Residue frames as a rotation matrix with the C-alpha (Angstrom) as fourth column:
ASN 1
0.252 -0.893 0.373 -21.30
-0.053 0.372 0.927 -21.03
-0.966 -0.254 0.046 -73.97
ASN 2
0.751 0.064 0.657 -21.18
0.631 0.222 -0.743 -20.24
-0.193 0.973 0.126 -77.68
ILE 3
0.050 -0.867 -0.496 -17.63
0.390 -0.440 0.809 -18.98
-0.919 -0.234 0.316 -78.07
ASP 4
-0.589 -0.265 0.763 -17.88
0.800 -0.062 0.597 -18.66
-0.111 0.962 0.248 -81.85
LEU 5
0.330 0.807 0.490 -20.93
0.792 -0.519 0.322 -16.40
0.514 0.282 -0.810 -81.65
LEU 6
0.755 -0.093 -0.649 -19.41
0.456 -0.637 0.622 -14.32
-0.471 -0.766 -0.439 -78.85
ALA 7
-0.320 -0.946 -0.054 -16.23
0.535 -0.228 0.813 -13.80
-0.782 0.231 0.579 -80.87
GLN 8
-0.428 0.241 0.871 -18.25
0.851 -0.218 0.478 -12.74
0.305 0.946 -0.112 -83.92
GLN 9
0.684 0.730 0.006 -20.25
0.664 -0.625 0.410 -10.29
0.303 -0.277 -0.912 -81.79
ILE 10
0.389 -0.645 -0.658 -17.06
0.451 -0.490 0.746 -8.86
-0.803 -0.587 0.100 -80.30
LYS 11
-0.616 -0.646 0.451 -15.66
0.686 -0.158 0.710 -8.36
-0.388 0.746 0.541 -83.80
GLN 12
-0.195 0.635 0.747 -18.85
0.814 -0.319 0.484 -6.73
0.546 0.703 -0.455 -85.07
PHE 13
0.699 0.694 0.171 -19.85
0.460 -0.620 0.635 -4.56
0.547 -0.365 -0.753 -82.11
ARG 14
-0.239 -0.942 0.236 -16.48
0.324 -0.307 -0.895 -3.84
0.916 -0.137 0.378 -80.41
PRO 15
0.823 0.568 -0.030 -17.71
0.201 -0.241 0.950 -3.80
0.532 -0.787 -0.312 -76.80
ALA 16
0.238 -0.724 0.648 -15.51
-0.787 -0.534 -0.308 -2.43
0.569 -0.436 -0.697 -74.03
ILE 17
-0.574 -0.346 0.743 -15.93
-0.760 0.562 -0.326 -5.64
-0.304 -0.752 -0.585 -72.03
ALA 18
0.269 0.632 -0.727 -17.09
-0.689 0.654 0.313 -9.23
0.673 0.417 0.611 -72.56
SER 19
-0.389 -0.359 0.848 -17.30
-0.884 0.403 -0.236 -12.21
-0.257 -0.842 -0.474 -70.26
VAL 20
-0.139 0.312 -0.940 -17.72
-0.365 0.866 0.341 -15.97
0.921 0.391 -0.007 -70.33
GLN 21
0.760 0.489 0.428 -19.10
-0.573 0.196 0.795 -18.03
0.305 -0.850 0.429 -67.47
ASP 22
0.900 -0.424 0.099 -16.41
0.350 0.840 0.414 -20.71
-0.259 -0.338 0.905 -67.56
GLU 23
0.563 -0.740 -0.368 -12.89
-0.565 -0.669 0.482 -19.32
-0.603 -0.064 -0.795 -67.22
SER 24
-0.197 -0.659 0.726 -11.46
0.149 0.711 0.687 -22.37
-0.969 0.243 -0.042 -68.98
ARG 25
0.444 0.455 0.772 -13.19
0.826 0.126 -0.550 -21.09
-0.348 0.882 -0.319 -72.18
LEU 26
0.688 -0.210 -0.694 -11.17
-0.175 -0.977 0.122 -17.85
-0.704 0.037 -0.709 -72.29
PRO 27
-0.444 -0.896 0.018 -8.31
-0.180 0.109 0.978 -19.39
-0.878 0.431 -0.210 -74.32
ALA 28
-0.355 0.398 0.846 -10.84
0.852 0.510 0.117 -20.62
-0.385 0.763 -0.520 -76.90
LEU 29
0.746 0.638 -0.191 -12.34
0.532 -0.744 -0.405 -17.13
-0.400 0.201 -0.894 -77.11
LYS 30
0.306 -0.723 -0.619 -8.93
-0.383 -0.689 0.616 -15.56
-0.872 0.048 -0.488 -77.57
ALA 31
-0.639 -0.533 0.554 -8.05
0.227 0.558 0.799 -18.10
-0.735 0.636 -0.236 -80.24
LYS 32
0.073 0.762 0.644 -11.31
0.956 0.130 -0.262 -17.42
-0.283 0.635 -0.719 -82.08
LEU 33
0.787 0.161 -0.596 -10.76
0.108 -0.986 -0.123 -13.65
-0.607 0.033 -0.794 -81.93
THR 34
-0.213 -0.945 -0.247 -7.30
-0.359 -0.159 0.919 -14.18
-0.909 0.285 -0.306 -83.39
GLU 35
-0.556 0.079 0.828 -8.73
0.625 0.697 0.353 -16.45
-0.549 0.713 -0.437 -86.08
LEU 36
0.483 0.837 0.256 -11.26
0.837 -0.356 -0.415 -13.74
-0.257 0.415 -0.873 -86.97
GLY 37
-0.080 -0.650 0.756 -8.43
0.795 -0.499 -0.344 -11.25
0.601 0.574 0.557 -87.41
VAL 38
0.855 0.332 0.399 -9.11
0.017 -0.786 0.618 -9.15
0.519 -0.521 -0.677 -84.33
PRO 39
-0.151 -0.988 -0.036 -5.72
0.122 0.017 -0.992 -8.04
0.981 -0.154 0.118 -83.00
PRO 40
-0.100 0.082 -0.992 -5.26
0.945 0.321 -0.068 -8.32
0.313 -0.943 -0.110 -79.21
SER 41
-0.936 -0.287 -0.205 -4.93
0.338 -0.895 -0.292 -4.53
-0.099 -0.342 0.934 -79.01
GLU 42
-0.649 0.758 0.067 -8.57
-0.572 -0.545 0.614 -4.31
0.502 0.360 0.787 -80.13
TRP 43
-0.398 0.503 -0.767 -9.96
0.548 0.801 0.241 -6.95
0.736 -0.324 -0.595 -77.78
PRO 44
0.451 0.559 0.696 -12.34
-0.372 -0.590 0.716 -5.82
0.811 -0.582 -0.058 -75.08
GLU 45
-0.493 -0.413 0.766 -11.54
-0.869 0.200 -0.452 -6.41
0.034 -0.889 -0.457 -71.46
LEU 46
-0.047 0.438 -0.898 -12.21
-0.323 0.844 0.429 -10.14
0.945 0.310 0.102 -71.07
GLY 47
-0.394 -0.010 0.919 -13.67
-0.919 0.017 -0.394 -11.56
-0.012 -1.000 -0.016 -67.88
ALA 48
-0.452 0.250 -0.856 -14.97
-0.104 0.939 0.329 -14.85
0.886 0.238 -0.398 -66.59
GLY 49
-0.541 0.288 -0.790 -17.31
0.759 0.573 -0.310 -16.26
0.364 -0.767 -0.529 -63.99
GLN 50
0.447 0.768 -0.459 -19.27
0.894 -0.399 0.202 -14.21
-0.028 -0.501 -0.865 -61.51
ASP 51
-0.068 -0.554 -0.830 -16.56
0.427 -0.767 0.478 -11.54
-0.901 -0.322 0.289 -61.41
GLY 52
-0.906 -0.286 0.311 -16.70
0.382 -0.236 0.894 -11.17
-0.183 0.929 0.323 -65.18
VAL 53
-0.131 0.944 0.303 -20.48
0.851 -0.050 0.523 -10.79
0.509 0.326 -0.797 -65.19
ILE 54
0.495 0.264 -0.828 -20.28
0.748 -0.614 0.251 -8.21
-0.442 -0.744 -0.502 -62.40
ALA 55
-0.526 -0.747 -0.407 -17.59
0.346 -0.625 0.700 -6.32
-0.777 0.227 0.587 -64.34
CYS 56
-0.756 0.333 0.563 -19.93
0.562 -0.110 0.820 -6.23
0.335 0.936 -0.104 -67.35
ALA 57
0.218 0.962 -0.161 -22.88
0.897 -0.133 0.422 -5.10
0.384 -0.237 -0.892 -65.21
THR 58
0.619 -0.044 -0.784 -20.87
0.531 -0.712 0.459 -2.25
-0.578 -0.701 -0.417 -63.68
GLU 59
-0.169 -0.717 0.676 -18.91
0.985 -0.148 0.089 -1.12
0.036 0.681 0.731 -66.75
LYS 60
-0.495 -0.128 -0.859 -18.24
0.545 -0.817 -0.192 2.57
-0.677 -0.563 0.474 -66.20
ASP 61
-0.926 0.070 -0.371 -19.54
-0.298 -0.739 0.605 3.88
-0.232 0.671 0.705 -69.54
ALA 62
-0.672 0.737 -0.076 -22.76
0.526 0.546 0.652 1.84
0.522 0.398 -0.755 -69.58
ASP 63
-0.727 0.522 0.446 -25.94
-0.637 -0.756 -0.153 3.76
0.257 -0.395 0.882 -68.79
VAL 64
0.402 0.906 0.132 -28.33
-0.916 0.399 0.053 0.81
-0.005 -0.142 0.990 -69.07
VAL 65
-0.790 -0.591 0.163 -27.69
-0.599 0.801 0.002 -2.80
-0.132 -0.095 -0.987 -68.07
VAL 66
0.212 0.817 -0.536 -29.87
-0.789 0.466 0.399 -5.55
0.576 0.339 0.744 -69.52
THR 67
-0.608 -0.345 0.715 -30.23
-0.731 0.593 -0.337 -8.20
-0.308 -0.728 -0.613 -66.84
GLY 68
0.363 0.752 -0.551 -31.35
-0.910 0.413 -0.035 -11.39
0.201 0.514 0.834 -68.51
ILE 69
-0.727 -0.645 -0.234 -29.40
-0.554 0.753 -0.354 -14.17
0.405 -0.128 -0.905 -66.84
VAL 70
0.106 0.832 -0.545 -31.72
-0.247 0.553 0.795 -17.11
0.963 0.051 0.264 -66.24
GLY 71
0.377 0.167 -0.911 -32.69
0.682 0.616 0.395 -17.99
0.627 -0.770 0.118 -62.70
CYS 72
0.939 0.011 -0.345 -31.19
0.298 -0.529 0.795 -16.54
-0.174 -0.849 -0.500 -59.54
ALA 73
0.092 -0.984 0.154 -27.72
0.967 0.125 0.224 -16.30
-0.239 0.128 0.962 -61.11
GLY 74
-0.131 -0.106 0.986 -28.59
0.634 -0.773 0.001 -12.79
0.762 0.625 0.168 -62.30
LEU 75
0.780 0.555 -0.290 -29.36
0.558 -0.407 0.723 -11.49
0.283 -0.726 -0.627 -58.84
ILE 76
0.303 -0.735 -0.607 -25.84
0.675 -0.284 0.681 -10.47
-0.672 -0.616 0.410 -57.72
PRO 77
-0.665 -0.550 0.504 -24.87
0.746 -0.461 0.481 -8.76
-0.032 0.696 0.717 -61.00
THR 78
0.122 0.787 0.604 -28.19
0.596 -0.545 0.590 -6.86
0.794 0.289 -0.536 -60.86
VAL 79
0.784 0.102 -0.612 -27.50
0.603 -0.360 0.712 -5.74
-0.148 -0.928 -0.343 -57.29
GLU 80
-0.168 -0.947 -0.275 -24.04
0.722 -0.308 0.620 -4.54
-0.671 -0.095 0.735 -58.32
ALA 81
-0.539 0.051 0.841 -25.44
0.727 -0.477 0.494 -2.69
0.426 0.878 0.220 -61.35
ILE 82
0.608 0.787 0.103 -27.95
0.571 -0.523 0.632 -0.95
0.552 -0.326 -0.768 -59.08
LYS 83
0.571 -0.460 -0.679 -25.16
0.606 -0.322 0.728 0.05
-0.554 -0.827 0.095 -56.70
ALA 84
-0.591 -0.787 0.175 -23.29
0.670 -0.360 0.649 1.45
-0.448 0.501 0.740 -59.72
ARG 85
-0.184 0.658 -0.730 -26.45
-0.079 -0.750 -0.656 3.48
-0.980 -0.063 0.190 -60.48
LYS 86
-0.990 -0.084 -0.113 -27.17
-0.125 0.157 0.980 1.85
-0.065 0.984 -0.165 -63.83
THR 87
-0.043 0.990 -0.138 -30.69
-0.975 -0.071 -0.210 1.86
-0.218 0.125 0.968 -65.24
ILE 88
-0.719 -0.166 0.675 -31.86
-0.188 0.981 0.042 -1.76
-0.669 -0.097 -0.737 -65.22
ALA 89
-0.129 0.658 -0.742 -33.57
-0.962 0.100 0.256 -3.22
0.242 0.746 0.620 -68.29
LEU 90
-0.391 0.026 0.920 -35.08
-0.619 0.733 -0.284 -6.29
-0.681 -0.680 -0.271 -66.65
ALA 91
-0.190 0.242 -0.951 -35.34
-0.904 0.336 0.266 -9.21
0.384 0.910 0.155 -69.07
ASN 92
-0.592 0.089 -0.801 -36.17
0.189 0.981 -0.030 -11.92
0.784 -0.170 -0.598 -66.57
LYS 93
0.445 0.845 0.296 -38.75
-0.237 -0.208 0.949 -12.47
0.864 -0.492 0.108 -63.88
GLU 94
0.421 -0.256 -0.870 -36.52
0.677 0.727 0.114 -14.31
0.604 -0.637 0.479 -61.44
THR 95
-0.633 -0.735 0.244 -34.63
0.401 -0.581 -0.708 -11.24
0.662 -0.350 0.663 -60.27
LEU 96
-0.486 0.514 0.707 -37.76
-0.688 -0.724 0.054 -9.70
0.540 -0.460 0.705 -58.77
ILE 97
0.568 0.715 -0.408 -39.40
-0.317 0.647 0.694 -12.97
0.760 -0.265 0.593 -57.79
SER 98
0.414 -0.472 -0.778 -36.41
0.718 0.695 -0.040 -14.28
0.560 -0.542 0.626 -55.86
GLY 99
-0.498 -0.790 -0.358 -34.83
0.854 -0.373 -0.363 -11.00
0.153 -0.486 0.860 -54.86
GLY 100
0.109 0.644 0.757 -37.66
0.474 -0.703 0.529 -8.47
0.873 0.301 -0.382 -54.78
PRO 101
0.889 0.278 -0.364 -37.40
0.443 -0.317 0.839 -7.79
0.118 -0.907 -0.405 -51.04
ALA 102
0.104 -0.918 -0.383 -33.72
0.667 -0.222 0.711 -6.90
-0.738 -0.329 0.589 -51.52
ILE 103
-0.505 -0.343 0.792 -33.89
0.860 -0.277 0.429 -5.36
0.072 0.898 0.435 -55.01
VAL 104
0.367 0.767 0.527 -36.77
0.704 -0.599 0.381 -2.91
0.608 0.231 -0.760 -54.51
PRO 105
0.848 -0.083 -0.524 -35.21
0.368 -0.620 0.693 -1.11
-0.382 -0.780 -0.495 -51.50
LEU 106
-0.198 -0.980 0.022 -31.88
0.639 -0.112 0.761 -0.90
-0.743 0.165 0.649 -53.37
LEU 107
-0.216 0.211 0.953 -33.61
0.904 -0.324 0.277 0.68
0.368 0.922 -0.121 -56.36
LYS 108
0.805 0.574 0.153 -35.05
0.449 -0.756 0.475 3.34
0.388 -0.314 -0.867 -54.07
GLN 109
0.617 -0.622 -0.482 -31.81
0.433 -0.243 0.868 3.81
-0.656 -0.745 0.120 -52.12
TYR 110
-0.437 -0.891 0.122 -29.72
0.544 -0.154 0.825 4.37
-0.716 0.427 0.552 -55.27
GLY 111
0.040 0.546 -0.837 -32.41
-0.374 -0.768 -0.520 6.18
-0.926 0.334 0.173 -57.27
VAL 112
-0.901 -0.429 -0.061 -32.29
-0.254 0.410 0.876 3.59
-0.351 0.805 -0.478 -60.06
ASN 113
0.083 0.941 -0.329 -35.08
-0.916 -0.058 -0.397 2.96
-0.393 0.334 0.857 -62.56
VAL 114
-0.590 -0.124 0.798 -36.16
0.120 0.964 0.238 -0.43
-0.798 0.236 -0.554 -63.87
ILE 115
-0.168 0.521 -0.837 -37.37
-0.958 -0.288 0.013 -0.70
-0.234 0.804 0.547 -67.44
PRO 116
0.228 0.293 0.929 -39.15
-0.200 0.947 -0.250 -3.99
-0.953 -0.129 0.274 -68.18
ALA 117
-0.419 -0.454 -0.786 -37.59
-0.866 -0.060 0.497 -5.70
-0.272 0.889 -0.368 -71.20
ASP 118
-0.895 0.205 0.397 -39.40
0.225 0.974 0.005 -9.05
-0.386 0.094 -0.918 -70.96
SER 119
-0.796 0.538 0.279 -42.47
0.215 -0.179 0.960 -9.15
0.566 0.824 0.027 -73.22
GLU 120
0.119 0.919 -0.376 -45.20
0.815 0.126 0.565 -9.42
0.567 -0.373 -0.734 -70.60
HIS 121
-0.024 -0.199 -0.980 -43.60
0.843 -0.530 0.087 -6.90
-0.537 -0.824 0.181 -68.25
SER 122
-0.909 -0.401 -0.109 -42.95
0.269 -0.768 0.581 -4.49
-0.317 0.499 0.806 -71.07
ALA 123
-0.503 0.801 0.325 -46.54
0.490 -0.045 0.870 -4.72
0.712 0.597 -0.370 -72.33
ILE 124
0.393 0.637 -0.663 -47.89
0.909 -0.162 0.384 -3.76
0.137 -0.753 -0.643 -68.90
PHE 125
-0.292 -0.622 -0.727 -45.26
0.663 -0.679 0.315 -1.02
-0.690 -0.390 0.610 -68.50
GLN 126
-0.956 -0.088 0.280 -46.14
0.280 -0.552 0.785 0.47
0.086 0.829 0.552 -71.90
SER 127
-0.141 0.987 0.074 -49.85
0.692 0.045 0.721 0.31
0.708 0.153 -0.689 -71.13
LEU 128
0.366 0.277 -0.888 -49.32
0.914 -0.288 0.286 2.36
-0.177 -0.916 -0.359 -67.98
GLN 129
-0.722 -0.690 0.057 -47.48
0.685 -0.701 0.199 5.24
-0.097 0.183 0.978 -69.64
GLY 130
-0.801 0.366 0.475 -49.43
-0.122 -0.875 0.469 8.43
0.587 0.317 0.745 -69.10
VAL 131
0.234 0.887 -0.399 -51.91
0.394 0.289 0.873 6.86
0.889 -0.361 -0.282 -66.67
PRO 132
-0.077 -0.262 0.962 -52.06
-0.668 -0.703 -0.245 8.97
0.740 -0.661 -0.121 -63.50
PRO 133
-0.959 -0.267 -0.100 -51.59
-0.093 0.624 -0.776 7.27
0.269 -0.734 -0.623 -60.12
GLY 134
-0.632 0.758 0.159 -54.86
0.003 0.208 -0.978 5.64
-0.775 -0.618 -0.134 -59.15
GLY 135
-0.198 0.549 -0.812 -56.16
-0.877 -0.470 -0.104 5.97
-0.438 0.691 0.574 -62.70
LEU 136
-0.380 0.021 -0.925 -56.19
-0.601 0.755 0.264 2.25
0.703 0.656 -0.274 -63.37
ARG 137
0.401 0.629 0.666 -58.49
-0.916 0.290 0.278 -0.22
-0.018 -0.721 0.692 -61.67
ARG 138
0.397 -0.271 0.877 -57.08
-0.133 0.928 0.347 -3.50
-0.908 -0.255 0.333 -63.00
ILE 139
-0.226 -0.499 -0.836 -55.02
-0.968 0.019 0.250 -5.15
-0.109 0.866 -0.488 -65.71
ILE 140
0.706 0.397 0.586 -56.08
-0.294 0.918 -0.268 -8.38
-0.644 0.017 0.765 -67.33
LEU 141
-0.261 -0.880 -0.396 -53.08
-0.895 0.068 0.440 -10.25
-0.361 0.470 -0.806 -68.69
THR 142
0.838 0.545 0.008 -53.85
-0.488 0.758 -0.433 -13.00
-0.242 0.359 0.901 -71.15
ALA 143
-0.292 -0.941 0.169 -51.55
-0.739 0.334 0.584 -15.85
-0.607 0.045 -0.794 -72.09
SER 144
-0.442 0.043 -0.896 -51.31
-0.780 0.475 0.408 -18.75
0.443 0.879 -0.176 -74.49
GLY 145
0.663 0.695 0.277 -52.35
-0.737 0.544 0.400 -21.19
0.127 -0.470 0.873 -71.80
GLY 146
-0.269 -0.924 0.270 -49.27
-0.940 0.313 0.134 -23.29
-0.208 -0.218 -0.953 -72.25
ALA 147
-0.740 -0.184 -0.647 -48.94
-0.432 0.867 0.247 -27.00
0.516 0.462 -0.721 -72.59
PHE 148
-0.891 0.347 -0.292 -51.46
0.454 0.667 -0.591 -27.71
-0.011 -0.659 -0.752 -69.82
ARG 149
-0.831 0.557 0.004 -54.26
-0.555 -0.829 0.070 -25.36
0.042 0.056 0.998 -70.84
ASP 150
0.010 0.910 -0.414 -56.77
-0.799 0.256 0.544 -28.11
0.601 0.325 0.730 -71.58
TRP 151
-0.632 -0.304 -0.713 -55.68
0.104 0.878 -0.467 -30.57
0.768 -0.370 -0.523 -68.88
PRO 152
0.616 0.782 -0.098 -58.07
0.142 0.012 0.990 -31.43
0.775 -0.623 -0.104 -66.05
VAL 153
0.392 -0.451 0.802 -56.75
-0.821 -0.565 0.083 -30.17
0.416 -0.691 -0.591 -62.70
GLU 154
0.763 -0.055 0.643 -56.43
-0.412 0.726 0.551 -33.70
-0.497 -0.686 0.531 -61.31
ASP 155
0.854 -0.456 0.251 -54.05
0.509 0.633 -0.583 -34.66
0.107 0.625 0.773 -64.16
LEU 156
0.642 -0.628 0.439 -51.61
-0.406 -0.765 -0.500 -31.87
0.650 0.143 -0.746 -63.30
LYS 157
0.619 -0.404 0.674 -50.22
-0.632 0.253 0.732 -34.05
-0.466 -0.879 -0.099 -60.50
LYS 158
0.559 -0.334 0.759 -48.85
0.396 0.912 0.110 -36.42
-0.728 0.239 0.642 -63.17
VAL 159
0.952 -0.190 -0.240 -47.05
-0.306 -0.610 -0.731 -33.83
-0.008 0.769 -0.639 -65.33
THR 160
0.472 -0.854 0.217 -43.67
0.737 0.518 0.434 -34.88
-0.483 -0.045 0.874 -66.73
VAL 161
-0.247 -0.670 -0.700 -40.83
-0.036 -0.716 0.698 -32.86
-0.968 0.197 0.153 -68.21
ALA 162
-0.871 -0.052 0.489 -41.75
0.457 0.281 0.844 -34.26
-0.181 0.958 -0.221 -71.63
ASP 163
0.128 0.986 0.109 -45.30
0.991 -0.125 -0.039 -32.96
-0.025 0.113 -0.993 -71.13
ALA 164
0.413 -0.010 -0.911 -44.03
0.356 -0.919 0.172 -29.49
-0.838 -0.395 -0.375 -70.19
LEU 165
-0.588 -0.761 -0.274 -41.94
-0.003 -0.336 0.942 -29.33
-0.809 0.554 0.195 -73.36
LYS 166
-0.568 0.464 0.680 -45.00
0.823 0.341 0.455 -29.83
-0.021 0.818 -0.575 -75.59
HIS 167
-0.436 0.403 -0.805 -46.03
0.085 -0.872 -0.483 -26.17
-0.896 -0.278 0.346 -75.70
PRO 168
0.293 0.672 0.681 -48.68
0.737 0.295 -0.608 -25.56
-0.609 0.680 -0.409 -78.38
ASN 169
0.971 0.237 -0.044 -47.23
0.170 -0.805 -0.569 -22.25
-0.170 0.544 -0.821 -79.64
TRP 170
0.568 -0.823 -0.012 -43.45
-0.685 -0.465 -0.561 -22.20
0.456 0.327 -0.828 -79.26
ASP 171
0.756 -0.478 -0.447 -40.31
0.571 0.815 0.095 -24.11
0.319 -0.327 0.890 -78.35
MET 172
0.736 -0.500 0.457 -38.02
-0.574 -0.818 0.029 -22.22
0.359 -0.283 -0.889 -75.99
GLY 173
-0.164 -0.826 -0.539 -36.01
-0.255 0.563 -0.786 -25.29
0.953 0.008 -0.303 -75.08
ALA 174
0.293 0.295 -0.909 -35.87
0.618 0.667 0.416 -27.32
0.729 -0.684 0.013 -71.91
LYS 175
-0.653 -0.641 -0.403 -33.76
0.716 -0.350 -0.603 -24.86
0.245 -0.683 0.688 -69.90
ILE 176
-0.894 0.342 0.290 -36.19
-0.354 -0.935 0.012 -21.97
0.275 -0.092 0.957 -70.22
THR 177
-0.089 0.964 -0.249 -39.44
-0.444 0.185 0.877 -23.96
0.892 0.189 0.412 -70.30
VAL 178
0.307 0.212 -0.928 -38.77
0.524 0.776 0.351 -26.28
0.794 -0.594 0.127 -67.39
ASP 179
-0.686 -0.595 -0.419 -36.76
0.680 -0.318 -0.661 -23.96
0.260 -0.738 0.623 -65.15
């Protein structure tokens, strides 16, 4: 919901389309674009809400769509991008976790490729390049261990949000960490 940043990105990158989640924020975006000296004739198509996100995901000139909306909210725009035959650069896990049984058949039906953009997915994807089918026995994925790495199993029943936010290596904020 950072209208100032979105307006600056529109000015710098001149996308064909941009969208905000909350339609009531469109006037603020337009005002900021005007303030930044971007004439209305140079504005991208502006959308809002689910329809705006879907319009971005299906933009006719886009070849690749990065799907990185947190949680299940990214599922419908991803489905629509697949139906529009866009290559999907998957930047979240939730799309496949929550929608895998629907997404995978659609990928096959529309002949769409998924390129993992999230760090762990991308690392595995890159490791598999050039490996023939059946040429790999297993993958061992390591991780930081998170905030609970050294906790006894019995103490995990008492975990609080505050505990979850005490990650030893990074701070991604409550929305990402807890969700």
